[in-house]
C-alpha positions as CSV (number, residue, x, y, z in Angstrom):
1,M,13.5,-8.3,7.0
2,L,11.5,-7.5,3.9
3,Y,14.4,-5.4,2.4
4,E,17.0,-8.0,3.5
5,I,15.1,-10.7,1.5
6,S,14.8,-8.4,-1.5
7,E,18.5,-7.6,-1.5
8,K,19.5,-11.2,-1.3
9,A,17.1,-12.1,-4.1
10,I,18.5,-9.4,-6.3
11,Q,22.0,-10.6,-5.5
12,L,21.1,-14.2,-6.5
13,V,19.5,-13.1,-9.7
14,N,22.6,-11.1,-10.6
15,E,24.6,-14.3,-10.0
16,G,22.5,-16.1,-12.6
17,K,19.9,-17.8,-10.4
18,K,16.3,-17.9,-11.6
19,M,14.0,-16.4,-8.9
20,I,10.2,-16.3,-8.5
21,K,9.7,-13.0,-6.8
22,F,6.7,-13.4,-4.5
23,N,8.3,-10.9,-2.1
24,M,7.4,-7.5,-3.6
25,G,4.1,-6.0,-4.6
26,D,5.5,-4.8,-8.0
27,P,3.1,-5.6,-10.8
28,D,4.7,-7.6,-13.6
29,Q,2.4,-5.9,-16.2
30,P,4.1,-3.1,-18.2
31,T,2.9,0.5,-17.7
32,P,0.3,1.0,-20.5
33,N,1.8,2.3,-23.6
34,E,-0.5,5.4,-23.8
35,I,0.9,6.5,-20.4
36,V,4.5,6.1,-21.5
37,E,3.8,8.0,-24.7
38,A,2.2,10.8,-22.8
39,A,5.3,11.2,-20.7
40,L,7.6,11.1,-23.8
41,E,5.5,13.7,-25.6
42,A,5.6,15.9,-22.5
43,M,9.4,15.7,-22.4
44,K,9.7,16.5,-26.1
45,Q,7.6,19.6,-25.4
46,G,10.0,20.7,-22.7
47,K,8.0,19.8,-19.6
48,T,11.3,19.0,-17.8
49,K,11.7,22.2,-15.7
50,Y,11.0,23.1,-12.1
51,A,7.3,23.4,-11.2
52,S,4.9,23.9,-8.4
53,S,5.7,21.9,-5.2
54,V,2.1,21.2,-4.7
55,G,1.5,19.7,-8.1
56,E,0.1,20.6,-11.5
57,K,-3.2,22.3,-11.6
58,G,-4.8,20.0,-14.2
59,L,-3.9,16.9,-12.3
60,R,-5.1,18.2,-9.0
61,E,-8.4,19.4,-10.4
62,E,-9.0,16.0,-12.0
63,L,-8.3,14.2,-8.7
64,A,-10.5,16.7,-6.9
65,S,-13.3,15.9,-9.3
66,I,-12.9,12.2,-8.8
67,H,-13.0,12.5,-5.0
68,N,-15.5,15.3,-4.8
69,V,-13.2,17.7,-2.9
70,S,-11.6,21.0,-3.7
71,A,-8.3,21.1,-5.7
72,G,-6.9,23.0,-2.7
73,N,-7.1,19.8,-0.7
74,V,-5.1,17.8,-3.2
75,M,-1.3,17.6,-3.2
76,I,0.8,15.5,-5.6
77,T,3.5,13.5,-3.9
78,A,6.5,11.4,-4.9
79,G,4.6,8.1,-4.4
80,S,2.2,7.4,-1.5
81,K,5.2,6.7,0.8
82,W,6.3,10.3,0.7
83,A,2.8,11.5,1.4
84,I,2.7,9.3,4.5
85,F,6.2,10.4,5.6
86,S,5.3,14.1,5.2
87,L,2.0,13.8,7.2
88,M,3.6,11.8,9.9
89,F,6.5,14.2,10.1
90,L,4.2,17.2,10.5
91,L,1.9,15.5,13.1
92,L,4.5,13.5,15.1
93,K,7.7,15.5,15.0
94,K,6.9,17.1,18.4
95,G,5.9,13.8,20.0
96,G,2.8,11.8,20.5
97,N,1.7,8.3,19.5
98,V,0.2,6.6,16.5
99,I,-2.2,3.7,16.5
100,I,-1.6,1.0,13.8
101,P,-3.7,-2.1,13.3
102,T,-1.6,-5.1,12.5
103,P,-0.6,-6.8,10.4
104,H,0.7,-3.6,8.7
105,W,2.8,-2.4,5.9
106,T,6.3,-2.1,7.4
107,S,6.9,1.5,6.2
108,Y,4.3,2.9,8.7
109,E,6.3,1.6,11.6
110,L,9.7,2.5,10.2
111,I,8.6,6.1,9.3
112,A,7.0,6.7,12.7
113,K,10.0,5.2,14.5
114,S,12.3,7.5,12.6
115,F,10.6,10.5,14.4
116,G,10.8,8.7,17.8
117,A,7.0,8.4,17.9
118,E,5.4,5.9,20.2
119,M,3.6,3.2,18.3
120,R,0.6,1.4,19.6
121,F,-0.3,-1.7,17.7
122,L,-3.8,-3.2,17.6
123,R,-3.5,-6.9,16.7
124,T,-6.0,-8.6,14.4
125,D,-5.9,-12.3,13.5
126,I,-7.1,-14.7,10.8
127,D,-9.6,-16.4,13.1
128,S,-11.7,-13.2,13.3
129,G,-11.3,-12.6,9.6
130,W,-8.8,-9.8,10.3
131,K,-11.5,-7.7,11.9
132,I,-10.4,-4.6,13.8
133,D,-11.8,-4.6,17.4
134,V,-13.2,-1.1,17.7
135,E,-13.5,-1.2,21.5
136,K,-9.8,-2.1,21.8
137,L,-8.9,0.6,19.4
138,G,-10.8,3.2,21.4
139,N,-9.0,2.1,24.6
140,L,-5.6,2.7,22.9
141,I,-6.4,6.4,22.3
142,D,-5.2,9.0,24.8
143,Q,-4.4,12.7,24.9
144,K,-1.1,12.1,23.1
145,T,-2.6,10.1,20.2
146,R,-2.1,12.1,17.0
147,L,-2.9,9.6,14.3
148,I,-4.7,6.3,13.5
149,V,-3.3,4.6,10.4
150,L,-5.7,2.4,8.3
151,N,-4.8,0.5,5.3
152,N,-7.9,-0.4,3.3
153,P,-7.6,-2.8,1.6
154,N,-4.8,-4.1,3.8
155,N,-1.3,-5.1,2.9
156,P,-0.5,-8.0,3.6
157,T,-3.9,-9.6,4.2
158,S,-5.7,-8.1,1.2
159,K,-8.8,-7.7,3.3
160,V,-11.2,-4.8,3.1
161,I,-12.5,-3.1,6.3
162,D,-16.1,-3.8,6.9
163,E,-18.2,-0.6,6.3
164,K,-19.8,-0.7,9.7
165,V,-16.5,-1.1,11.4
166,L,-15.0,1.8,9.4
167,E,-18.0,4.0,10.4
168,E,-17.4,3.1,14.1
169,I,-13.7,3.9,13.8
170,V,-14.5,7.3,12.3
171,Q,-17.0,8.1,15.1
172,I,-14.4,7.2,17.8
173,A,-11.7,9.3,16.0
174,N,-14.1,12.3,15.7
175,N,-15.2,12.0,19.3
176,K,-11.6,12.0,20.5
177,G,-10.2,14.5,18.0
178,V,-7.8,12.1,16.4
179,T,-6.9,12.2,12.7
180,I,-7.2,9.1,10.6
181,L,-4.7,8.5,7.8
182,S,-6.4,6.1,5.3
183,D,-4.0,4.5,2.9
184,E,-6.2,3.2,0.0
185,V,-3.7,2.4,-2.7
186,Y,-5.4,-0.9,-3.6
187,S,-9.0,0.3,-3.4
188,D,-9.5,1.0,-7.1
189,I,-8.6,-2.5,-8.0
190,S,-10.4,-4.2,-5.1
191,F,-12.5,-7.3,-5.9
192,V,-15.2,-6.1,-3.5
193,K,-16.8,-2.7,-2.7
194,T,-14.4,-0.6,-0.7
195,K,-15.7,2.5,1.2
196,S,-13.3,5.4,1.3
197,I,-12.6,7.4,4.4
198,L,-13.9,10.4,2.5
199,D,-17.3,8.7,2.3
200,F,-17.6,9.2,6.0
201,D,-15.9,12.5,6.8
202,D,-13.7,14.9,4.8
203,K,-11.8,15.9,7.9
204,H,-9.6,12.8,7.7
205,V,-6.8,12.1,5.3
206,L,-6.7,10.0,2.1
207,V,-3.5,8.7,0.5
208,K,-3.5,7.0,-2.9
209,S,-1.0,6.1,-5.5
210,F,-0.7,5.5,-9.3
211,S,1.7,2.6,-8.6
212,K,-0.6,-0.4,-8.2
213,T,-3.6,0.7,-10.2
214,F,-1.7,1.6,-13.3
215,A,1.5,-0.5,-13.0
216,M,3.5,2.7,-12.4
217,T,5.6,1.7,-9.3
218,G,8.9,3.1,-10.6
219,W,7.3,6.4,-11.7
220,R,6.9,7.5,-8.0
221,I,3.7,9.4,-8.1
222,G,0.9,9.5,-5.6
223,Y,-1.3,12.0,-3.9
224,I,-2.8,13.1,-0.6
225,I,-6.1,14.7,0.2
226,V,-6.0,16.6,3.4
227,E,-7.0,19.9,5.0
228,K,-5.7,23.0,3.2
229,E,-3.6,24.1,6.2
230,L,-1.7,20.8,6.0
231,V,-1.4,21.1,2.2
232,E,0.5,24.4,2.7
233,K,2.8,22.8,5.3
234,M,3.5,19.8,3.1
235,M,4.2,22.1,0.1
236,K,6.8,23.9,2.2
237,L,8.4,20.5,3.1
238,N,8.5,19.7,-0.6
239,Q,10.1,23.0,-1.3
240,I,13.1,22.2,0.9
241,T,13.4,18.6,-0.1
242,L,12.0,17.1,-3.4
243,T,11.0,20.4,-5.0
244,N,8.3,18.8,-7.2
245,V,7.2,15.6,-8.9
246,P,8.5,15.9,-12.5
247,V,5.8,17.5,-14.7
248,F,6.1,14.9,-17.4
249,I,5.3,12.2,-14.9
250,Q,2.2,14.2,-13.7
251,I,1.1,14.5,-17.3
252,A,1.4,10.8,-17.7
253,A,-0.6,10.4,-14.5
254,L,-3.3,12.6,-16.0
255,K,-3.4,10.3,-19.1
256,A,-3.7,7.3,-16.7
257,L,-6.8,8.9,-15.2
258,E,-8.3,9.4,-18.7
259,L,-7.9,5.6,-19.3
260,R,-8.8,4.7,-15.7
261,K,-11.8,2.4,-16.3
262,E,-10.2,0.4,-19.1
263,I,-6.9,-0.1,-17.2
264,V,-8.6,-0.8,-13.8
265,D,-11.0,-3.4,-15.2
266,K,-8.2,-5.3,-16.9
267,I,-5.7,-5.3,-14.0
268,R,-8.5,-6.3,-11.5
269,E,-9.5,-9.3,-13.6
270,D,-5.8,-10.3,-14.0
271,Y,-5.4,-10.4,-10.2
272,R,-8.8,-12.0,-9.5
273,R,-7.7,-14.9,-11.8
274,R,-4.4,-15.2,-10.0
275,A,-6.0,-15.0,-6.5
276,D,-8.4,-17.8,-7.6
277,L,-5.4,-19.9,-8.8
278,A,-3.5,-19.4,-5.6
279,C,-6.5,-20.1,-3.4
280,K,-7.2,-23.3,-5.3
281,I,-3.6,-24.5,-4.7
282,L,-3.4,-23.4,-1.0
283,S,-6.7,-25.0,-0.2
284,K,-5.2,-28.4,-0.8
285,T,-2.5,-27.8,1.9
286,K,-2.5,-27.6,5.7
287,M,-2.0,-23.8,5.5
288,K,-4.7,-21.5,6.9
289,F,-5.5,-18.5,4.8
290,S,-8.2,-16.0,4.0
291,R,-9.4,-15.4,0.4
292,P,-8.2,-12.0,-0.8
293,D,-10.7,-9.1,-1.2
294,A,-8.2,-7.3,-3.4
295,P,-4.8,-7.6,-5.1
296,F,-2.1,-8.5,-4.7
297,Y,-1.4,-10.6,-1.6
298,V,-2.2,-13.9,0.2
299,F,-1.0,-14.2,3.8
300,P,-1.1,-17.9,4.8
301,K,-0.3,-19.3,8.2
302,Y,1.5,-22.6,8.9
303,D,1.5,-23.8,12.5
304,N,4.9,-23.6,14.3
305,L,6.6,-22.1,11.2
306,D,9.6,-19.8,11.7
307,S,8.9,-17.7,8.6
308,E,12.2,-15.8,8.8
309,S,14.3,-18.9,8.5
310,F,11.9,-20.4,6.0
311,A,12.1,-17.3,3.8
312,L,15.9,-17.3,3.8
313,N,16.1,-21.0,3.1
314,L,13.5,-20.7,0.3
315,L,15.8,-18.4,-1.6
316,D,18.0,-21.4,-2.4
317,D,15.0,-23.0,-4.1
318,G,14.5,-19.9,-6.3
319,V,11.5,-18.4,-4.5
320,A,11.4,-15.1,-2.6
321,I,8.6,-14.5,0.0
322,A,8.1,-11.9,2.7
323,P,8.2,-13.4,6.3
324,G,5.2,-12.5,8.5
325,T,7.5,-10.8,11.1
326,T,7.9,-8.0,8.5
327,F,4.2,-7.0,9.2
328,G,4.1,-7.4,13.0
329,D,4.1,-10.3,15.4
330,Y,3.2,-12.9,12.8
331,R,6.1,-15.4,12.8
332,E,3.9,-18.3,11.5
333,Y,2.7,-16.4,8.5
334,F,4.3,-15.3,5.3
335,R,3.2,-13.0,2.4
336,I,2.9,-14.1,-1.2
337,A,2.7,-11.3,-3.8
338,L,0.8,-12.5,-6.9
339,T,2.8,-10.2,-9.1
340,V,4.2,-12.8,-11.4
341,P,2.7,-14.8,-14.3
342,D,0.3,-17.6,-13.7
343,E,2.8,-20.4,-14.5
344,E,5.3,-18.9,-12.0
345,I,2.5,-18.8,-9.3
346,E,1.9,-22.5,-9.8
347,L,5.6,-23.4,-9.8
348,G,6.4,-21.1,-6.9
349,L,3.6,-22.4,-4.7
350,K,4.6,-25.9,-5.5
351,K,8.1,-25.2,-4.3
352,I,6.8,-23.5,-1.1
353,C,4.6,-26.5,-0.3
354,E,7.5,-28.9,-0.8
355,A,9.8,-26.9,1.4
356,L,7.3,-26.7,4.4
357,P,8.4,-28.8,7.3
């Protein structure tokens, strides 16, 4: 449904309709000019040829230094989505099940489903502060469980997993010999302290991206930190599919890391301001919501709402949102991405409030 809404919104825009796009987590800020210039200079220098399928040495070493791991554990990928796809393919292609706390980013489900893997969803809800029930998670694990997927901070709730809860999840996974895939693409710009899976155990898998942190969504570059054996297998998968992430993009990513603190501080404050604005407006309505711990999303609930019909009808009012059913069994919820200017946030939320039954 997320992609259906997106296509309809694009079609309406192409027909001349103005649209406030709350439906996609695509930062409206431009990629910082220094990053763009680094890519241009690299292209001028001829960095446009085939290259290593595992990634450029300099970029891998810098990421290894940031995460306190060996460069041999780092692989550069075509966005975090390809990292997730590759890992799931390698671990689930021969069967097994994957445990996914919900609400969840729709790609986890669609990727696992494409391999015919069994999915076991662990529901969380707003009344518990979106807390993962560790006991229920443990009960879902059996001999066929290959993977637990965590998204920290979470899309769509923007909540950070409590440190104690995360530690308990790691202990259960270790005791039962199950790998954790921790998708931490929003962690660098989180409003609150976010513990990484690597802070607890380097046997598990970290996936990150340059997309959100550096406003580089269309550049398609991310990375995965994983055991060397899996790096080798993922490299072979790259060799027969993507070949490599373009070198000039990797050089731009290296420049982004050089400017990391400056860029991260600015983008974090931009979204903290927007989150405050959205919460101020929503608090005056009958909607139930939790204050975001991180960019970019708010995931409000409105009792008895059919969010799919609501989202489709709202397009006529010039506002695109993502219905809650995109992220699991959450029909009364919808996701708002605060990736538009402040004035559009105000106008868009006003239109949403007016359209609610």
